[in-house]
ROVO-716662 format. One record per residue (C-alpha): residue in one letter; x, y, z. Coordinates in steps of 0.5 Angstrom, whole numbers. Layout:
resn  X  Y  Z
A  X  Y  Z
...
//
This chain:
resn  X  Y  Z
M  -79  -7  28
S  -83  -11  23
R  -77  -17  20
E  -80  -14  13
R  -76  -7  15
K  -71  -10  18
D  -68  -14  12
Q  -68  -8  9
S  -64  -4  14
E  -60  -10  13
K  -57  -9  7
F  -54  -4  7
S  -51  -5  13
D  -43  -2  13
E  -39  -8  13
P  -38  -13  6
E  -42  -19  5
M  -37  -25  7
D  -38  -26  -1
S  -36  -19  -3
P  -30  -17  -7
F  -28  -12  -3
S  -27  -17  3
Q  -22  -21  -1
P  -15  -20  -1
V  -13  -15  -6
V  -6  -20  -9
V  -1  -16  -11
P  5  -19  -15
I  12  -17  -13
E  16  -13  -16
D  22  -8  -17
S  15  -2  -17
I  9  -2  -13
D  4  4  -16
L  -1  5  -10
H  -5  8  -14
A  -10  3  -13
F  -11  3  -6
S  -14  7  -1
P  -10  13  3
K  -12  10  9
D  -8  2  7
I  -2  5  5
P  1  4  11
S  -1  -2  11
V  0  -4  4
V  7  0  5
E  9  -5  11
E  7  -12  7
Y  10  -11  2
L  16  -10  5
E  16  -16  7
Q  14  -20  2
C  19  -16  -3
R  25  -18  2
L  22  -26  2
A  22  -24  -6
G  30  -24  -6
I  28  -16  -8
Y  33  -12  -4
E  32  -5  -8
F  24  -5  -11
R  21  4  -12
L  14  5  -9
I  10  10  -14
H  6  14  -10
G  6  22  -13
R  7  28  -13
G  0  33  -12
K  1  36  -5
G  6  31  0
V  1  28  3
Q  2  19  0
R  10  23  0
R  10  24  7
I  5  18  9
V  11  14  6
R  17  16  7
S  15  17  15
L  15  9  15
L  20  7  12
E  25  12  17
R  22  8  23
H  21  0  19
P  27  -4  21
L  29  -7  13
V  29  0  10
L  38  1  9
S  36  8  6
F  32  11  2
K  31  17  -3
D  28  20  -9
A  27  16  -15
P  31  18  -21
S  28  24  -27
E  27  19  -31
S  23  14  -26
G  19  19  -23
G  23  23  -19
W  20  26  -14
G  14  23  -15
S  17  15  -13
T  22  13  -8
V  27  9  -9
V  28  3  -2
V  33  -1  -1
L  32  -6  5
R  37  -10  9
K  40  -17  7
S  39  -20  13
//
């Protein structure tokens, strides 16, 4: 393959370039809720896991994960992770004025 043709094929690689905005971590403010709609479905487990850890470190022991209503796929993914996470004391649907079954209220262990 000629060098010119190889250079063109490299431009279309699936790997992000190091100076690409997609190669940088996303900084999310640690608050009493996070809207998961902004994240790719494949990233939801790692986002939720990291958010749990960061909330605990920030001293936030109760917060909402906003996953939406839809068909319930994101809700099942989120709750599956919460069921087995050692930091989680409990979780439940948010009150109707805070999203109802489209959001999950999480309570973390304090120790």
